PAMAR-565266 format. One record per atom (N, C-alpha, C): residue number from 0; residue in three letters; atom name; x negated, y, z negated. Coordinates in Angstrom, 1 decimal. Layout:
REM residues N
n,res,atom,xx,yy,zz
NUM,ala,CA,X,Y,Z
...
END
This chain:
REM residues 107
n,res,atom,xx,yy,zz
0,met,N,-6.3,0.5,9.8
0,met,CA,-6.6,0.2,8.5
0,met,C,-7.5,-1.2,8.5
1,glu,N,-7.1,-2.1,9.2
1,glu,CA,-7.8,-3.5,9.2
1,glu,C,-9.2,-3.3,9.7
2,thr,N,-9.4,-2.3,10.8
2,thr,CA,-10.6,-2.0,11.3
2,thr,C,-11.5,-1.4,10.4
3,leu,N,-10.9,-0.4,9.4
3,leu,CA,-11.8,0.1,8.3
3,leu,C,-12.2,-0.9,7.4
4,leu,N,-11.4,-1.8,6.9
4,leu,CA,-11.6,-2.8,6.0
4,leu,C,-12.6,-3.9,6.7
5,glu,N,-12.7,-4.3,7.8
5,glu,CA,-13.6,-5.1,8.5
5,glu,C,-14.9,-4.4,8.6
6,lys,N,-14.9,-3.1,8.8
6,lys,CA,-16.3,-2.3,8.7
6,lys,C,-16.9,-2.2,7.4
7,ala,N,-16.0,-2.1,6.6
7,ala,CA,-16.6,-1.9,5.1
7,ala,C,-17.1,-3.4,4.6
8,arg,N,-16.3,-4.3,5.0
8,arg,CA,-16.9,-5.8,4.7
8,arg,C,-18.1,-6.0,5.4
9,gly,N,-18.3,-5.7,6.5
9,gly,CA,-19.6,-5.7,7.2
9,gly,C,-20.8,-5.1,6.6
10,glu,N,-20.4,-3.9,6.1
10,glu,CA,-21.4,-3.2,5.5
10,glu,C,-21.8,-3.8,4.0
11,glu,N,-20.8,-4.3,3.4
11,glu,CA,-21.0,-5.0,2.1
11,glu,C,-21.9,-6.3,2.3
12,lys,N,-21.6,-7.0,3.4
12,lys,CA,-22.4,-8.2,3.7
12,lys,C,-23.8,-7.9,3.9
13,ala,N,-24.0,-6.6,4.8
13,ala,CA,-25.4,-6.3,5.1
13,ala,C,-26.1,-5.7,3.9
14,gly,N,-25.3,-5.5,2.7
14,gly,CA,-26.1,-5.2,1.5
14,gly,C,-26.1,-3.6,1.3
15,asp,N,-25.4,-3.0,2.3
15,asp,CA,-25.3,-1.3,2.3
15,asp,C,-24.0,-0.9,1.4
16,tyr,N,-24.0,-1.2,0.2
16,tyr,CA,-22.8,-0.9,-0.8
16,tyr,C,-22.5,0.4,-0.7
17,ala,N,-23.2,1.3,-0.8
17,ala,CA,-22.8,2.8,-0.6
17,ala,C,-22.0,3.1,0.6
18,ala,N,-22.5,2.5,1.8
18,ala,CA,-21.7,2.7,2.9
18,ala,C,-20.3,2.1,2.9
19,ala,N,-20.3,0.8,2.4
19,ala,CA,-19.1,0.1,2.1
19,ala,C,-18.2,0.9,1.2
20,glu,N,-18.7,1.3,0.2
20,glu,CA,-17.8,2.3,-0.8
20,glu,C,-17.1,3.5,0.1
21,arg,N,-18.0,4.1,0.7
21,arg,CA,-17.5,5.3,1.6
21,arg,C,-16.3,4.8,2.4
22,ile,N,-16.5,3.7,2.9
22,ile,CA,-15.4,3.3,4.0
22,ile,C,-14.1,2.8,3.2
23,tyr,N,-14.3,2.3,2.3
23,tyr,CA,-13.1,1.8,1.3
23,tyr,C,-12.4,3.0,0.8
24,lys,N,-13.1,4.1,0.4
24,lys,CA,-12.5,5.3,0.0
24,lys,C,-11.9,6.1,1.1
25,gln,N,-12.5,5.9,2.3
25,gln,CA,-11.8,6.4,3.5
25,gln,C,-10.5,5.7,3.7
26,ala,N,-10.4,4.6,3.6
26,ala,CA,-9.2,3.7,3.9
26,ala,C,-8.1,4.0,2.9
27,leu,N,-8.8,4.3,1.6
27,leu,CA,-7.7,4.7,0.5
27,leu,C,-7.2,6.2,0.7
28,ala,N,-7.9,6.9,1.3
28,ala,CA,-7.3,8.2,1.7
28,ala,C,-6.3,8.1,2.8
29,leu,N,-6.3,7.1,3.5
29,leu,CA,-5.3,7.1,4.5
29,leu,C,-4.1,6.2,3.9
30,ala,N,-4.3,5.3,3.0
30,ala,CA,-3.3,4.4,2.4
30,ala,C,-3.7,4.2,0.8
31,pro,N,-3.2,5.1,0.2
31,pro,CA,-3.7,5.1,-1.2
31,pro,C,-3.2,3.8,-2.1
32,glu,N,-2.2,3.3,-1.7
32,glu,CA,-1.5,2.2,-2.5
32,glu,C,-1.9,1.0,-1.9
33,ser,N,-2.9,0.9,-1.0
33,ser,CA,-3.2,-0.4,-0.4
33,ser,C,-3.9,-1.4,-1.3
34,leu,N,-3.2,-2.4,-1.8
34,leu,CA,-3.6,-3.3,-2.7
34,leu,C,-4.9,-4.1,-2.4
35,glu,N,-5.0,-4.4,-1.0
35,glu,CA,-6.2,-5.2,-0.4
35,glu,C,-7.4,-4.1,-0.6
36,thr,N,-7.2,-3.0,-0.3
36,thr,CA,-8.4,-2.1,-0.4
36,thr,C,-8.8,-1.8,-1.7
37,leu,N,-7.8,-1.5,-2.6
37,leu,CA,-8.2,-1.5,-4.1
37,leu,C,-8.8,-2.6,-4.7
38,lys,N,-8.4,-4.0,-4.3
38,lys,CA,-9.0,-5.0,-4.7
38,lys,C,-10.5,-5.3,-4.1
39,arg,N,-10.7,-4.9,-3.0
39,arg,CA,-11.9,-5.1,-2.3
39,arg,C,-13.0,-3.9,-3.0
40,leu,N,-12.4,-2.8,-3.1
40,leu,CA,-13.2,-1.7,-3.8
40,leu,C,-13.6,-2.2,-5.3
41,gly,N,-12.5,-2.8,-5.8
41,gly,CA,-12.8,-3.3,-7.3
41,gly,C,-13.8,-4.3,-7.2
42,ile,N,-13.9,-5.2,-6.3
42,ile,CA,-15.0,-6.4,-6.2
42,ile,C,-16.4,-5.7,-5.9
43,leu,N,-16.3,-4.6,-5.0
43,leu,CA,-17.6,-3.9,-4.9
43,leu,C,-18.2,-3.3,-6.0
44,glu,N,-17.2,-2.6,-6.8
44,glu,CA,-17.7,-1.9,-8.0
44,glu,C,-18.3,-2.9,-8.9
45,gln,N,-17.5,-4.1,-9.2
45,gln,CA,-18.0,-5.2,-10.0
45,gln,C,-19.5,-5.5,-9.5
46,thr,N,-19.7,-5.6,-8.2
46,thr,CA,-21.0,-6.2,-7.6
46,thr,C,-22.1,-5.1,-8.0
47,glu,N,-21.7,-3.9,-8.2
47,glu,CA,-22.6,-2.7,-8.4
47,glu,C,-22.7,-2.5,-9.9
48,leu,N,-22.1,-3.5,-10.6
48,leu,CA,-22.2,-3.5,-12.1
48,leu,C,-21.5,-2.3,-12.7
49,arg,N,-20.4,-1.6,-12.1
49,arg,CA,-19.6,-0.5,-12.5
49,arg,C,-18.2,-1.1,-13.0
50,phe,N,-18.4,-1.9,-14.1
50,phe,CA,-17.2,-2.6,-14.6
50,phe,C,-16.1,-1.8,-15.0
51,asp,N,-16.3,-0.6,-15.6
51,asp,CA,-15.0,0.2,-16.0
51,asp,C,-14.3,0.7,-14.9
52,asp,N,-15.0,1.0,-13.8
52,asp,CA,-14.4,1.4,-12.5
52,asp,C,-13.6,0.2,-11.8
53,ser,N,-14.4,-0.9,-11.9
53,ser,CA,-13.8,-2.2,-11.3
53,ser,C,-12.5,-2.6,-12.0
54,ile,N,-12.5,-2.5,-13.4
54,ile,CA,-11.3,-2.8,-14.2
54,ile,C,-10.1,-2.0,-14.0
55,gln,N,-10.5,-0.7,-13.6
55,gln,CA,-9.3,0.3,-13.4
55,gln,C,-8.6,-0.1,-12.2
56,leu,N,-9.3,-0.5,-11.2
56,leu,CA,-8.9,-0.8,-9.8
56,leu,C,-8.2,-2.1,-9.9
57,phe,N,-8.7,-3.1,-10.5
57,phe,CA,-7.9,-4.4,-10.7
57,phe,C,-6.8,-4.2,-11.4
58,lys,N,-6.6,-3.4,-12.6
58,lys,CA,-5.5,-3.0,-13.4
58,lys,C,-4.3,-2.5,-12.4
59,his,N,-4.8,-1.6,-11.6
59,his,CA,-3.9,-0.9,-10.6
59,his,C,-3.2,-2.0,-9.7
60,val,N,-4.0,-2.8,-9.3
60,val,CA,-3.5,-3.9,-8.3
60,val,C,-2.6,-4.7,-9.1
61,leu,N,-2.9,-5.2,-10.3
61,leu,CA,-2.0,-6.2,-11.1
61,leu,C,-0.7,-5.6,-11.5
62,val,N,-0.8,-4.2,-11.9
62,val,CA,0.4,-3.6,-12.3
62,val,C,1.5,-3.5,-10.9
63,asn,N,1.0,-3.4,-9.9
63,asn,CA,1.9,-3.4,-8.7
63,asn,C,2.2,-4.8,-8.2
64,asp,N,1.5,-5.7,-8.5
64,asp,CA,1.7,-7.1,-8.0
64,asp,C,0.9,-8.0,-8.8
65,pro,N,1.4,-8.5,-10.0
65,pro,CA,0.7,-9.3,-11.0
65,pro,C,0.3,-10.7,-10.3
66,arg,N,0.8,-11.0,-9.2
66,arg,CA,0.4,-12.1,-8.5
66,arg,C,-0.5,-12.1,-7.2
67,tyr,N,-1.2,-10.9,-7.2
67,tyr,CA,-1.9,-10.5,-5.9
67,tyr,C,-3.0,-11.6,-5.8
68,pro,N,-3.3,-12.2,-4.6
68,pro,CA,-4.2,-13.1,-4.2
68,pro,C,-5.6,-12.7,-4.7
69,ser,N,-6.4,-13.6,-5.4
69,ser,CA,-7.8,-13.4,-5.8
69,ser,C,-7.9,-12.7,-7.0
70,ile,N,-7.0,-11.9,-7.6
70,ile,CA,-7.1,-11.3,-8.8
70,ile,C,-6.1,-11.6,-9.7
71,ser,N,-5.0,-12.2,-9.2
71,ser,CA,-3.9,-12.7,-10.2
71,ser,C,-4.4,-13.5,-11.3
72,ser,N,-5.6,-14.2,-11.1
72,ser,CA,-6.1,-15.0,-12.2
72,ser,C,-6.7,-14.1,-13.2
73,leu,N,-6.9,-13.0,-13.1
73,leu,CA,-7.4,-11.9,-14.1
73,leu,C,-6.3,-11.8,-15.0
74,gly,N,-5.2,-11.5,-14.6
74,gly,CA,-4.2,-11.5,-15.4
74,gly,C,-3.6,-12.6,-16.4
75,phe,N,-3.7,-13.9,-15.6
75,phe,CA,-3.6,-15.1,-16.2
75,phe,C,-4.5,-15.3,-17.2
76,leu,N,-6.0,-15.2,-17.2
76,leu,CA,-7.0,-15.3,-18.0
76,leu,C,-6.9,-14.6,-19.2
77,ile,N,-6.2,-13.4,-19.1
77,ile,CA,-6.1,-12.6,-20.3
77,ile,C,-4.7,-12.7,-20.9
78,gly,N,-4.1,-13.8,-20.9
78,gly,CA,-2.7,-13.9,-21.4
78,gly,C,-1.6,-13.4,-20.7
79,gly,N,-1.8,-13.5,-19.3
79,gly,CA,-0.7,-13.0,-18.6
79,gly,C,-0.5,-11.4,-18.6
80,lys,N,-1.4,-10.8,-19.2
80,lys,CA,-1.1,-9.2,-19.3
80,lys,C,-2.2,-8.5,-18.3
81,thr,N,-1.8,-7.3,-17.9
81,thr,CA,-2.5,-6.6,-17.1
81,thr,C,-3.6,-5.8,-17.8
82,thr,N,-3.7,-6.2,-19.1
82,thr,CA,-4.8,-5.2,-19.9
82,thr,C,-6.2,-5.9,-20.0
83,leu,N,-7.2,-5.4,-19.5
83,leu,CA,-8.6,-5.7,-19.5
83,leu,C,-9.2,-4.7,-20.6
84,thr,N,-10.0,-5.3,-21.4
84,thr,CA,-10.7,-4.4,-22.4
84,thr,C,-12.2,-4.3,-21.9
85,ser,N,-13.1,-3.7,-22.7
85,ser,CA,-14.4,-3.5,-22.4
85,ser,C,-15.2,-4.7,-23.0
86,arg,N,-14.5,-5.6,-23.6
86,arg,CA,-15.1,-6.7,-24.2
86,arg,C,-14.6,-8.1,-23.5
87,ser,N,-14.3,-7.9,-22.2
87,ser,CA,-13.6,-9.2,-21.6
87,ser,C,-14.6,-9.9,-20.8
88,ile,N,-14.4,-11.3,-20.8
88,ile,CA,-15.1,-12.1,-19.9
88,ile,C,-14.1,-12.8,-19.0
89,val,N,-14.3,-12.7,-17.7
89,val,CA,-13.2,-13.1,-16.7
89,val,C,-13.9,-14.1,-15.8
90,leu,N,-13.4,-15.2,-15.5
90,leu,CA,-14.0,-16.4,-14.7
90,leu,C,-12.9,-16.3,-13.6
91,ser,N,-13.1,-16.3,-12.4
91,ser,CA,-12.2,-16.5,-11.3
91,ser,C,-12.8,-17.3,-10.2
92,val,N,-12.1,-18.5,-9.9
92,val,CA,-12.4,-19.5,-9.1
92,val,C,-11.4,-19.2,-7.9
93,ser,N,-12.1,-19.3,-6.6
93,ser,CA,-11.3,-19.2,-5.5
93,ser,C,-10.7,-20.6,-5.2
94,leu,N,-9.3,-20.5,-5.0
94,leu,CA,-8.7,-21.8,-4.5
94,leu,C,-9.2,-22.4,-3.1
95,lys,N,-9.4,-21.4,-2.3
95,lys,CA,-9.8,-21.6,-0.9
95,lys,C,-11.3,-22.2,-1.0
96,his,N,-12.1,-21.7,-1.7
96,his,CA,-13.4,-22.0,-1.7
96,his,C,-13.8,-22.5,-3.2
97,pro,N,-13.6,-23.6,-3.7
97,pro,CA,-13.7,-24.0,-5.2
97,pro,C,-15.2,-23.6,-5.5
98,thr,N,-16.2,-23.6,-4.6
98,thr,CA,-17.5,-23.8,-5.0
98,thr,C,-18.0,-22.3,-5.4
99,arg,N,-17.0,-21.4,-4.8
99,arg,CA,-17.3,-19.8,-5.1
99,arg,C,-16.7,-19.6,-6.7
100,ile,N,-17.6,-19.0,-7.4
100,ile,CA,-17.1,-18.6,-8.7
100,ile,C,-17.5,-17.2,-8.9
101,arg,N,-16.5,-16.4,-9.4
101,arg,CA,-16.9,-15.0,-9.7
101,arg,C,-16.6,-14.8,-11.1
102,val,N,-17.7,-14.2,-11.7
102,val,CA,-17.6,-14.0,-13.2
102,val,C,-17.8,-12.4,-13.5
103,leu,N,-17.0,-12.0,-14.1
103,leu,CA,-16.9,-10.5,-14.6
103,leu,C,-17.0,-10.5,-16.2
104,ile,N,-18.2,-10.2,-16.6
104,ile,CA,-18.6,-9.9,-18.0
104,ile,C,-18.7,-8.6,-18.5
105,ile,N,-18.0,-8.1,-19.3
105,ile,CA,-18.2,-6.7,-19.8
105,ile,C,-18.5,-6.9,-21.4
106,ile,N,-19.5,-6.2,-21.6
106,ile,CA,-20.0,-6.2,-23.2
106,ile,C,-19.8,-4.9,-23.7
END
Protein backbone atom coordinates (compact mmCIF):
# COMPACT_ATOMS: atom_id res chain seq x y z
CA MET A 1 0.00 0.00 0.00
CA GLU A 2 2.78 2.44 0.93
CA THR A 3 4.42 1.82 -2.43
CA LEU A 4 1.24 2.85 -4.25
CA LEU A 5 0.90 5.98 -2.12
CA GLU A 6 4.53 6.92 -2.75
CA LYS A 7 4.07 6.37 -6.48
CA ALA A 8 0.88 8.47 -6.52
CA ARG A 9 2.58 11.24 -4.56
CA GLY A 10 5.44 11.20 -7.07
CA GLU A 11 3.01 11.59 -9.97
CA GLU A 12 1.31 14.41 -8.11
CA LYS A 13 4.62 16.22 -7.58
CA ALA A 14 5.41 15.75 -11.27
CA GLY A 15 2.08 17.37 -12.14
CA ASP A 16 0.51 14.24 -13.61
CA TYR A 17 -2.71 14.46 -11.60
CA ALA A 18 -4.58 11.97 -13.77
CA ALA A 19 -1.95 9.29 -13.11
CA ALA A 20 -1.93 10.13 -9.39
CA GLU A 21 -5.72 9.82 -9.25
CA ARG A 22 -5.62 6.42 -10.97
CA ILE A 23 -3.06 5.16 -8.46
CA TYR A 24 -4.98 6.50 -5.44
CA LYS A 25 -8.11 4.76 -6.74
CA GLN A 26 -6.09 1.57 -7.25
CA ALA A 27 -4.96 1.81 -3.62
CA LEU A 28 -8.56 2.35 -2.49
CA ALA A 29 -9.63 -0.76 -4.38
CA LEU A 30 -7.18 -2.71 -2.20
CA ALA A 31 -8.02 -0.89 1.04
CA PRO A 32 -11.30 1.04 0.69
CA GLU A 33 -11.21 2.40 4.25
CA SER A 34 -7.64 3.73 4.11
CA LEU A 35 -8.04 7.18 5.65
CA GLU A 36 -4.65 8.31 4.39
CA THR A 37 -5.51 7.38 0.81
CA LEU A 38 -8.91 9.05 1.09
CA LYS A 39 -7.26 12.19 2.48
CA ARG A 40 -4.63 12.29 -0.27
CA LEU A 41 -7.23 11.74 -2.98
CA GLY A 42 -9.31 14.53 -1.40
CA ILE A 43 -6.34 16.88 -1.55
CA LEU A 44 -5.80 15.94 -5.19
CA GLU A 45 -9.48 16.55 -5.98
CA GLN A 46 -9.16 19.94 -4.29
CA THR A 47 -6.09 20.73 -6.42
CA GLU A 48 -8.10 19.84 -9.51
CA LEU A 49 -10.90 22.18 -8.33
CA ARG A 50 -13.33 19.29 -7.90
CA PHE A 51 -14.51 20.57 -4.54
CA ASP A 52 -17.68 18.49 -4.20
CA ASP A 53 -15.66 15.29 -4.61
CA SER A 54 -13.00 16.61 -2.25
CA ILE A 55 -15.56 17.46 0.42
CA GLN A 56 -17.11 13.99 0.24
CA LEU A 57 -13.71 12.37 0.74
CA PHE A 58 -12.80 14.67 3.64
CA LYS A 59 -16.19 14.06 5.25
CA HIS A 60 -15.64 10.31 5.03
CA VAL A 61 -12.28 10.64 6.76
CA LEU A 62 -13.63 12.96 9.47
CA VAL A 63 -16.60 10.71 10.21
CA ASN A 64 -14.21 7.83 10.81
CA ASP A 65 -11.63 9.88 12.72
CA PRO A 66 -12.53 13.48 13.65
CA ARG A 67 -8.90 14.11 14.69
CA TYR A 68 -7.23 12.72 11.58
CA PRO A 69 -3.97 14.63 10.91
CA SER A 70 -4.03 17.42 8.33
CA ILE A 71 -7.80 17.52 7.99
CA SER A 72 -9.00 17.52 11.58
CA SER A 73 -8.81 21.32 11.34
CA LEU A 74 -11.56 21.16 8.72
CA GLY A 75 -13.96 19.87 11.34
CA PHE A 76 -12.68 22.40 13.87
CA LEU A 77 -13.07 25.33 11.51
CA ILE A 78 -16.67 24.47 10.84
CA GLY A 79 -17.67 24.33 14.46
CA GLY A 80 -16.37 20.88 15.28
CA LYS A 81 -18.85 19.21 12.95
CA THR A 82 -18.10 17.06 9.96
CA THR A 83 -20.55 18.89 7.77
CA LEU A 84 -19.14 20.90 4.89
CA THR A 85 -21.48 22.84 2.66
CA SER A 86 -21.10 24.19 -0.84
CA ARG A 87 -20.57 27.65 0.69
CA SER A 88 -17.63 26.81 2.94
CA ILE A 89 -14.31 28.56 3.19
CA VAL A 90 -11.69 26.48 4.96
CA LEU A 91 -8.18 27.52 5.89
CA SER A 92 -5.77 24.83 6.96
CA VAL A 93 -2.29 25.61 8.26
CA SER A 94 0.15 22.75 8.63
CA LEU A 95 1.65 22.59 12.11
CA LYS A 96 4.77 20.91 10.76
CA HIS A 97 5.19 23.54 8.03
CA PRO A 98 3.57 26.77 9.29
CA THR A 99 4.42 28.58 6.08
CA ARG A 100 2.24 26.17 4.10
CA ILE A 101 -1.34 27.27 3.99
CA ARG A 102 -4.05 25.34 2.21
CA VAL A 103 -7.28 27.12 1.38
CA LEU A 104 -10.46 25.46 0.23
CA ILE A 105 -13.02 27.90 -1.07
CA ILE A 106 -16.34 26.67 -2.31
CA ILE A 107 -18.85 29.09 -3.70
